[in-house]
C-alpha positions as CSV (number, residue, x, y, z in Angstrom):
1,X,-46.7,70.3,-96.0
2,X,-45.1,72.6,-93.7
3,X,-48.2,72.6,-91.5
4,X,-47.0,69.1,-91.1
5,X,-43.7,69.5,-91.0
6,X,-44.5,71.8,-87.9
7,X,-46.4,69.4,-86.3
8,X,-44.5,66.5,-86.4
9,X,-41.1,68.7,-85.0
10,X,-43.6,69.1,-82.2
11,X,-44.8,65.6,-81.5
12,X,-41.0,64.2,-82.3
13,X,-40.4,67.2,-79.3
14,X,-43.1,66.0,-76.7
15,X,-41.9,62.7,-77.3
16,X,-38.6,63.8,-76.1
17,X,-40.3,64.9,-73.1
18,X,-42.6,62.6,-72.7
19,X,-39.3,60.0,-72.9
20,X,-37.5,62.2,-70.3
21,X,-40.1,62.5,-68.0
22,X,-40.6,58.1,-68.2
23,X,-37.3,58.1,-67.4
24,X,-37.3,60.2,-64.2
25,X,-40.1,58.7,-63.1
26,X,-38.7,55.5,-63.6
27,X,-35.5,56.1,-61.2
28,X,-37.9,57.8,-58.8
29,X,-40.1,55.1,-58.9
30,X,-36.7,52.6,-58.6
31,X,-35.6,55.0,-55.0
32,X,-38.8,54.4,-53.9
33,X,-39.2,50.9,-54.2
34,X,-35.5,50.8,-52.3
35,X,-36.8,53.0,-49.7
36,X,-39.9,50.5,-49.5
37,X,-37.3,47.9,-48.9
38,X,-35.5,49.6,-46.5
39,X,-38.5,50.1,-44.1
40,X,-39.3,46.5,-44.8
41,X,-36.0,45.8,-43.5
42,X,-36.3,47.9,-40.3
43,X,-39.6,47.0,-39.8
44,X,-38.5,43.0,-39.6
45,X,-35.5,44.5,-36.8
46,X,-38.0,46.1,-35.1
47,X,-40.1,42.9,-34.7
48,X,-36.8,40.9,-33.7
49,X,-35.7,43.5,-31.1
50,X,-39.7,43.6,-30.0
51,X,-39.4,39.8,-29.4
52,X,-36.2,40.0,-27.9
53,X,-37.2,42.8,-25.2
54,X,-40.4,40.1,-24.3
55,X,-38.0,37.4,-24.0
56,X,-35.6,39.8,-22.3
57,X,-39.0,40.3,-20.0
58,X,-39.8,36.8,-19.4
59,X,-36.1,35.8,-18.5
60,X,-36.1,38.9,-16.1
61,X,-39.6,37.9,-14.5
62,X,-38.2,34.5,-13.7
63,X,-34.8,35.5,-12.8
64,X,-36.9,37.7,-9.9
65,X,-39.1,34.6,-8.9
66,X,-35.6,32.2,-8.8
67,X,-34.2,35.1,-6.6
68,X,-37.1,35.3,-4.4
69,X,-37.3,31.3,-4.1
70,X,-33.1,31.0,-3.3
71,X,-33.7,34.4,-0.6
72,X,-36.7,32.2,0.5
73,X,-34.5,29.1,1.0
74,X,-31.5,30.8,2.5
75,X,-33.5,32.0,5.0
76,X,-34.9,28.3,5.8
77,X,-31.2,27.4,5.7
78,X,-30.1,30.2,8.3
79,X,-33.0,29.0,10.6
80,X,-32.1,25.5,10.7
81,X,-28.1,26.2,11.0
82,X,-29.2,28.0,13.9
83,X,-31.2,25.1,15.6
84,X,-28.2,22.6,14.2
85,X,-25.7,24.9,16.0
86,X,-27.6,24.5,19.1
87,X,-27.8,21.4,19.1
88,X,-24.3,20.8,18.2
89,X,-23.6,22.8,21.3
90,X,-25.9,20.8,23.3
91,X,-24.1,17.4,22.0
92,X,-20.7,19.2,22.6
93,X,-21.3,19.7,26.5
94,X,-22.7,16.1,26.8
95,X,-19.3,14.4,25.3
96,X,-17.5,16.9,27.2
97,X,-19.1,15.7,30.2
98,X,-18.8,11.8,29.4
99,X,-15.2,12.5,28.5
100,X,-14.5,13.7,32.2
101,X,-16.3,10.8,33.4
102,X,-14.1,8.1,31.6
103,X,-11.0,9.7,31.3
104,X,-10.4,8.4,34.8
105,X,-11.3,5.2,33.8
106,X,-9.1,5.1,30.8
107,X,-5.9,6.4,32.5
108,X,-6.3,4.0,35.1
109,X,-6.4,1.5,32.4
110,X,-3.0,2.2,31.0
111,X,-1.6,2.7,34.8
112,X,-3.1,-0.4,35.7
113,X,-1.6,-2.0,32.5
114,X,1.9,-0.1,32.7
115,X,1.8,-1.2,36.6
116,X,1.6,-4.6,35.5
117,X,4.0,-4.4,33.1
118,X,6.8,-3.1,35.4
119,X,6.0,-5.6,37.7
120,X,6.5,-9.0,35.0
121,X,2.8,-9.8,35.2
122,X,3.3,-9.8,31.6
123,X,0.0,-12.1,30.7
124,X,-1.8,-9.4,32.4
125,X,-0.5,-6.3,31.0
126,X,-0.9,-7.6,27.6
127,X,-4.8,-8.9,28.3
128,X,-4.9,-5.4,29.8
129,X,-4.2,-3.6,26.5
130,X,-5.7,-5.9,24.6
131,X,-8.8,-4.7,26.0
132,X,-8.0,-1.4,25.7
133,X,-7.4,-1.6,22.1
134,X,-10.4,-4.1,21.3
135,X,-13.4,-1.5,23.2
136,X,-12.1,1.1,20.7
137,X,-12.7,3.9,23.2
138,X,-9.0,5.1,22.7
139,X,-8.2,8.2,21.3
140,X,-6.2,9.5,18.4
141,X,-3.5,10.5,20.9
142,X,-3.6,7.0,23.0
143,X,-3.9,4.4,20.0
144,X,-0.5,4.4,19.5
145,X,1.1,4.2,22.9
146,X,-1.6,1.3,23.8
147,X,0.3,-0.5,20.5
148,X,3.3,0.1,21.7
149,X,3.1,-0.8,25.3
150,X,1.4,-4.0,24.1
151,X,4.3,-4.4,22.0
152,X,7.0,-3.9,24.7
153,X,4.7,-6.3,27.1
154,X,4.8,-9.2,24.4
155,X,8.3,-8.6,23.9
156,X,9.2,-9.8,27.3
157,X,7.2,-13.0,27.1
158,X,9.2,-16.7,27.8
159,X,8.3,-16.8,23.7
160,X,7.7,-13.7,22.3
161,X,5.2,-13.9,18.5
162,X,8.0,-11.8,16.5
163,X,5.1,-11.0,13.8
164,X,2.5,-9.8,16.5
165,X,4.9,-7.4,18.0
166,X,5.9,-6.0,14.7
167,X,2.6,-5.4,13.4
168,X,1.8,-3.4,17.0
169,X,5.1,-1.3,16.1
170,X,4.0,-0.8,12.6
171,X,0.7,0.2,13.5
172,X,1.9,2.9,16.2
173,X,3.9,4.3,13.2
174,X,1.1,4.5,11.2
175,X,-1.0,6.2,13.3
176,X,1.6,9.0,14.2
177,X,4.2,7.8,16.8
178,X,7.7,8.1,15.5
179,X,9.0,7.7,18.6
180,X,13.0,5.7,18.8
181,X,11.5,3.2,20.6
182,X,9.0,2.0,18.4
183,X,12.0,1.6,16.0
184,X,14.0,-0.6,18.3
185,X,11.1,-2.6,19.5
186,X,10.6,-3.8,16.0
187,X,13.8,-3.5,14.7
188,X,15.2,-6.2,17.4
189,X,11.6,-8.5,16.4
190,X,12.8,-8.1,12.7
191,X,16.1,-10.0,13.3
192,X,14.4,-12.6,14.9
193,X,12.3,-13.4,12.0
194,X,15.4,-12.7,9.7
195,X,14.1,-9.5,7.9
196,X,17.9,-8.1,8.6
197,X,17.5,-5.1,5.8
198,X,13.9,-3.6,7.3
199,X,15.6,-4.2,10.8
200,X,18.5,-1.6,9.4
201,X,16.5,0.9,8.4
202,X,15.3,0.9,11.7
203,X,18.7,0.9,14.0
204,X,19.6,3.4,11.2
205,X,16.6,5.7,12.2
206,X,17.0,5.0,15.9
207,X,21.0,6.0,16.1
208,X,19.8,9.5,14.1
209,X,17.5,10.1,17.0
210,X,19.9,9.0,20.2
211,X,22.9,7.4,19.6
212,X,24.4,4.7,21.7
213,X,26.7,2.3,22.1
214,X,23.8,-1.0,22.1
215,X,21.8,0.7,19.3
216,X,25.2,0.8,17.2
217,X,25.4,-3.1,18.5
218,X,22.3,-3.9,17.3
219,X,23.0,-2.2,14.0
220,X,26.2,-4.1,13.6
221,X,24.5,-7.3,13.6
222,X,21.4,-6.8,11.8
223,X,24.2,-5.3,9.0
224,X,26.2,-8.8,9.3
225,X,22.6,-10.7,9.3
226,X,21.9,-9.1,6.3
227,X,25.2,-9.6,4.7
228,X,25.1,-13.2,5.6
229,X,22.0,-13.6,4.2
230,X,22.8,-12.3,0.9
231,X,26.2,-14.6,0.7
232,X,24.1,-17.6,1.6
233,X,24.1,-20.7,-0.5
234,X,20.8,-22.1,-2.0
235,X,20.9,-24.6,0.2
236,X,21.5,-22.2,3.5
237,X,18.6,-20.5,1.8
238,X,16.4,-23.8,1.9
239,X,18.1,-24.7,5.0
240,X,19.1,-28.3,3.2
241,X,22.3,-30.0,3.3
242,X,24.2,-30.2,0.0
243,X,23.6,-34.4,-0.1
244,X,19.8,-33.7,0.3
245,X,17.4,-35.0,-2.4
246,X,14.8,-33.8,-4.5
247,X,12.1,-34.5,-2.4
248,X,13.8,-33.1,0.7
249,X,14.6,-29.5,-1.3
250,X,10.9,-29.5,-2.2
251,X,9.9,-30.5,1.2
252,X,11.6,-27.7,2.4
253,X,10.8,-25.3,-0.3
254,X,7.3,-26.0,0.4
255,X,7.2,-25.1,4.5
256,X,9.3,-21.9,3.9
257,X,6.4,-20.5,0.7
258,X,3.8,-21.3,3.7
259,X,5.5,-18.5,5.9
260,X,7.3,-16.2,3.1
261,X,4.2,-16.0,0.4
262,X,3.0,-12.4,-0.1
263,X,-0.1,-13.8,-0.4
264,X,0.6,-14.5,3.3
265,X,1.1,-10.6,4.1
266,X,-1.2,-8.8,1.5
267,X,-2.4,-6.8,5.1
268,X,1.4,-6.0,6.3
269,X,2.6,-2.8,5.7
270,X,4.3,-2.3,2.1
271,X,7.9,-2.0,3.8
272,X,7.4,-5.9,5.6
273,X,5.6,-7.0,2.4
274,X,9.0,-6.4,0.2
275,X,11.3,-8.0,2.3
276,X,8.9,-11.3,2.8
277,X,8.8,-11.0,-1.3
278,X,12.3,-11.1,-1.5
279,X,12.6,-13.9,0.7
280,X,9.9,-15.7,-1.3
281,X,12.2,-15.0,-4.3
282,X,15.6,-16.2,-3.1
283,X,13.8,-19.4,-2.3
284,X,12.4,-19.5,-5.1
285,X,15.5,-19.1,-7.1
286,X,17.4,-21.9,-4.8
287,X,14.4,-24.2,-5.4
288,X,14.6,-23.7,-9.4
289,X,18.3,-24.5,-9.6
290,X,18.4,-27.6,-7.3
291,X,15.6,-29.5,-8.4
292,X,17.1,-29.2,-12.1
293,X,19.7,-31.8,-12.6
294,X,22.1,-29.7,-14.8
295,X,21.4,-26.6,-13.3
296,X,22.3,-28.4,-10.0
297,X,25.2,-29.9,-10.9
298,X,26.8,-26.6,-12.7
299,X,26.1,-24.8,-9.7
300,X,27.5,-27.3,-7.0
301,X,30.5,-26.8,-9.0
302,X,30.8,-23.2,-9.4
303,X,30.0,-23.4,-5.3
304,X,32.6,-25.6,-4.6
305,X,35.3,-23.2,-7.1
306,X,34.1,-20.0,-4.7
307,X,34.5,-22.1,-1.3
308,X,38.1,-22.8,-2.6
309,X,38.8,-19.2,-3.4
310,X,37.4,-17.9,-0.4
311,X,38.8,-20.6,2.0
312,X,35.7,-21.7,3.3
313,X,35.0,-25.4,4.0
314,X,33.7,-27.7,1.4
315,X,30.3,-28.8,2.5
316,X,30.4,-32.0,0.6
317,X,30.9,-35.4,1.5
318,X,34.8,-36.3,2.8
319,X,35.1,-40.3,1.4
320,X,35.2,-41.2,5.1
321,X,31.4,-39.6,5.6
322,X,30.3,-41.6,2.4
323,X,27.4,-44.4,3.5
324,X,29.0,-47.6,5.0
325,X,27.8,-50.3,2.6
326,X,24.9,-52.6,4.2
327,X,26.6,-55.7,6.6
328,X,25.0,-58.4,8.5
329,X,23.8,-57.3,11.4
330,X,25.8,-59.9,13.6
331,X,29.1,-58.8,12.3
332,X,30.7,-57.1,15.3
333,X,31.7,-53.6,14.7
334,X,32.6,-50.2,16.6
335,X,30.1,-48.5,18.1
336,X,29.6,-45.6,16.0
337,X,28.7,-41.9,16.8
338,X,26.1,-39.9,17.7
339,X,24.7,-37.4,14.8
340,X,21.6,-35.8,14.6
341,X,20.4,-38.2,11.5
342,X,20.8,-41.1,13.9
343,X,17.0,-41.9,14.4
344,X,15.9,-40.1,11.4
345,X,15.6,-41.4,8.1
346,X,15.6,-39.2,4.6
347,X,13.4,-41.1,3.4
348,X,14.9,-43.6,0.4
349,X,15.4,-47.3,1.0
350,X,19.3,-46.8,1.3
351,X,18.5,-44.0,4.3
352,X,16.3,-46.5,6.2
353,X,18.8,-49.1,5.7
354,X,21.8,-47.1,7.2
355,X,19.2,-46.5,9.9
356,X,18.6,-50.0,10.9
357,X,22.7,-50.6,9.9
358,X,23.4,-47.9,12.4
359,X,21.1,-49.3,15.9
360,X,21.9,-52.9,15.2
361,X,25.9,-51.9,15.2
362,X,25.0,-49.7,18.4
363,X,23.4,-52.8,20.0
């Protein structure tokens, strides 16, 4: 029994030793597995690095190829640039020779135009400047002067075209010539066209550059014209009498709209367009009021009160100016006074009767 107990004790002791050894082996195996995983991760990282290195080597090779290609193209461009520079120098020499040849001809054209203008040969001067501008050979410095010379020549004509002169001055200003003479010529013909607001600006510009009595007189006239235009009645804006019929008002509006409508001035400078738009709005407002019976009646009352307050003459017809009643043609009547509408009728039956009535009385 003692022997068995000793054997059991030895076996239990060996079993404990084996268990301890197993646990150590297990811990060793776990450590080895961790090291193996680390080695695998290192191998994976080395594989990625290797792939990246291969990719970088490939990119470097491609960049080297692109650099070589770029250097080749740069060399080609430099060669072409050198050839172009030689051609450009040749063209400049040829152009300078031709410009020297034509400069005398251009100066001669301008001198001929100025000589014709100074000798009151207005049509010849205009034709010379027209030809110089139409050929398109004038330089950037000459074109504005040609526009100004042509505007001055046109303004000296017996019946000058105000709008054509204004456009020439605008072209000269647009091309960089902003001398006082341009604004002076344009301002005078703007007043002739009734564009007083722009004329005031032009004469103020002239007065700042070269003050003079003539400029102050023109500026005063332009301001007076602007004030008069602003104070005029709807009838005056349309150019009709206060006794005008609706047909007369529409006819006057149609004639003025053909002149002031913005669509007819789209190609003109912005400052001219704004002036015509202002005039068109004015006549449109006048037409709107005077073609409406109620609005016209109210406006006539307000206009009469305004005229009375400001001491102006009442444009309404006086009793002795009313239309005469029709009478028999053989009745002896006093000789009538001649009036502007003696030979013209307003368009309705009463006006026609009045015209024939006056003719018979005149006989």
